[in-house]
C-alpha positions as CSV (number, residue, x, y, z in Angstrom):
1,M,-8.5,-0.2,15.6
2,L,-5.7,-2.7,16.0
3,M,-7.5,-5.1,13.6
4,R,-7.8,-2.3,11.0
5,E,-4.1,-1.4,11.3
6,M,-3.2,-5.1,10.9
7,D,-5.4,-5.3,7.8
8,A,-3.7,-2.2,6.4
9,T,-0.3,-3.8,6.7
10,R,-1.6,-7.0,5.2
11,N,-3.0,-4.9,2.2
12,I,0.4,-3.3,1.8
13,R,2.0,-6.8,1.6
14,N,-0.6,-7.8,-0.9
15,I,0.2,-4.7,-3.0
16,H,3.9,-5.7,-2.9
17,E,3.0,-9.2,-4.2
18,A,0.8,-7.9,-7.0
19,Q,3.6,-5.4,-8.0
20,A,6.1,-8.2,-8.2
21,I,3.8,-10.2,-10.5
22,H,3.1,-7.1,-12.6
23,Y,6.8,-6.3,-12.8
24,N,7.6,-9.9,-13.9
25,V,5.1,-9.6,-16.8
26,T,5.7,-6.0,-17.9
27,S,9.2,-5.0,-16.6
28,T,7.6,-2.0,-14.9
29,Y,5.7,-1.3,-11.8
30,A,2.0,-0.4,-11.9
31,T,1.3,3.3,-11.4
32,T,-2.3,2.8,-10.0
33,L,-4.1,0.3,-7.8
34,A,-6.5,-0.3,-10.7
35,E,-3.7,-1.7,-12.8
36,L,-3.1,-4.3,-10.2
37,C,-6.8,-5.3,-9.8
38,G,-8.0,-8.3,-11.8
39,S,-5.1,-8.2,-14.2
40,N,-4.3,-11.9,-13.5
41,E,-5.2,-14.7,-11.1
42,R,-3.0,-13.2,-8.4
43,G,-4.1,-9.6,-8.9
44,L,-5.7,-7.5,-6.2
45,S,-9.4,-7.8,-5.6
46,G,-12.0,-6.4,-3.3
47,N,-12.2,-3.0,-1.6
48,I,-8.5,-2.3,-1.9
49,C,-9.1,-1.8,-5.6
50,T,-11.2,1.3,-4.8
51,G,-8.2,2.7,-2.8
52,E,-10.1,2.3,0.5
53,D,-10.5,-0.7,2.8
54,R,-11.5,-1.1,6.4
55,G,-11.0,2.5,7.5
56,Y,-7.8,3.1,5.5
57,V,-7.1,5.0,2.3
58,F,-4.4,3.6,0.1
59,T,-2.4,5.6,-2.5
60,L,0.0,3.9,-5.0
61,A,2.4,6.1,-6.9
62,S,5.2,5.2,-9.3
63,S,8.1,7.1,-10.6
64,A,8.7,7.4,-14.3
65,P,9.6,5.2,-16.0
66,A,8.0,3.1,-13.3
67,N,11.2,1.6,-11.9
68,G,10.0,2.2,-8.3
69,Y,6.8,2.8,-6.4
70,T,5.4,4.0,-3.1
71,I,2.4,3.0,-1.0
72,D,0.8,5.4,1.4
73,A,-1.8,4.1,3.8
74,R,-3.6,6.6,6.0
75,P,-6.5,6.2,8.4
76,K,-9.6,7.7,6.8
77,T,-10.5,9.2,10.2
78,P,-7.2,9.4,12.3
79,G,-7.8,8.4,15.8
80,S,-11.0,6.6,15.0
81,S,-10.4,4.3,12.0
82,G,-6.8,3.9,12.8
83,R,-3.9,5.5,14.7
84,W,-1.0,4.6,12.6
85,F,0.0,6.0,9.2
86,F,2.0,3.6,6.9
87,Y,4.5,4.0,4.1
88,S,6.3,1.4,2.0
89,D,8.0,1.2,-1.4
90,Q,9.7,-1.3,-3.7
91,N,12.2,-2.1,-0.9
92,L,9.3,-4.0,0.9
93,L,9.9,-2.3,4.3
94,I,6.9,-0.9,6.1
95,H,7.4,2.4,8.0
96,E,4.9,3.8,10.5
97,S,4.1,7.0,12.2
98,D,1.4,8.0,14.7
99,K,2.1,11.7,14.3
100,G,1.1,12.1,10.7
101,P,1.9,10.7,7.3
102,A,4.8,8.2,7.4
103,N,7.7,8.3,5.0
104,T,11.0,6.5,4.3
105,N,12.5,8.2,7.4
106,S,9.8,7.0,9.8
107,P,10.5,4.0,12.1
108,L,10.0,0.5,10.7
109,R,6.9,-1.4,11.6
110,Q,7.8,-4.1,14.2
């Protein structure tokens, strides 16, 4: 489980990097993971493009007019595929919760 949780936070960092590249090109943040997949040599690739990777489900949302975004990462099977829920946004901080979905008020990941 620990490795899956570490992979989830790595995927969140990769999404942040892909969003930065997307923003530099378009002046807006992507609203879906699909927009970040394969769009350039530094785009996302692999299972994360489906929204699911190594026991975690990832959701990317963007506010209109795409001047911010949120990332939600939840274990597909809480307690089995992962214990921690993660939340992050354009501020690049990763929040975590073991009680349910994380949000901006959840403790920061150490």
